[in-house]
N, C-alpha and C positions, 0 to 999 in steps of 0.2 A: 461404241463403247469398247475400245480395245483393252484386253487384259494385258498388263505389263509383264507380269511374271507368272510363274506357276503358283497355284494355290499353296499356301503354307499354313500348316496347323489349322486348317479349316477356314482360313482367311483368304479373301480374294483381293488382289491389288489391281487397280485399273485407272484409266483416264476416261473422262467423258469427252466425246469427240467434238462437242460444240463449245468447248471452254477456251479455245485459243483464238486470239486475233493478233494482228500485227502490233497492236497497242496493248500488249499484255499488262494487266494491272497486278496480277499475283505472281509470285515466284512459281517455278516449276513445282508441280505437286502431284500427289498420287492419292487416290481414294481407297479406302479399305472397308470391307464389310464381311460379315460371316456368311459363308456358303455360296452366295450369289451376289451379283451387282445390285445395289439398292440405291434409291434416290437419297436417302438419309445416311450416307456413308461418312465415316470418319475421314478427315482431310489432313494430310501432312505435307507441309511445304518443304522443299529442298531449297534453302536460301542461297543466294549468290556466293556466300563464303563457304558453302558446303554443309553448313549446320542444318539440323532438322528442327522444325517447329510444328507442333500440333495446332493446326488452325481451328479445328473443332473435333469433338468426339461424338458426332451425331448418331453413330451406330452403337453408342454406349458400350464400347469394348471395356472389358475388365482391365484393371491395372496390369495383370499378367499378360493378357492378350495384347494390350497396347505396347507394353515393354518388348514383347516378342516381335511385334510388327515393326517397331522402331529399329530394333536390332537388325531385322531382315532388310529394311530399307537402307540402313547405314551400310550394310555389307554389299548391297546391290545397287547403290545409288548411281554409280557410273553407267550401269546398264539402263537404269530408269531414265536418266538424263539423255542418253543416246537414243532411246526409244521415243522419248518425248519429242526430240528434234526431228527424228526420222518420220514419226507419224504426223506431226503437225506441219512439217515442211511439205509432205505429200498432200495433206488435207488442204492446205492453203493453195497449192498448185491446181487442185481439182475443183475448187469452188470459185 
C-alpha cells in the first residue's frame, strides 16, 4: 500500500498494491482517508482526459475535505500518474 504523496490536511493519499493488472478496468486512481490508510477509503479516478471523478466517498469526507482533496489531486496529478506507472510497472515485473 504505497503512499503516493505527503499527508495533506490530515488526509492520506495512497494506492492499494493489488489493484493493478495488465487488463486494467478502472482509470488510474488514488484512495484518500483520514489519518491512515483504511479499507473504506474514498476513491478518485484520474480519467484519460485528465479530469477527476469521485468514484466513491466511502470514507465519508466532508464537502470541505473532499474539495481540498480534489484540489490537491488536481495540483499533483502528474506526480500521481508518474508514481502509478512507476509503482505498478515495478510491481508487475516482480510478480
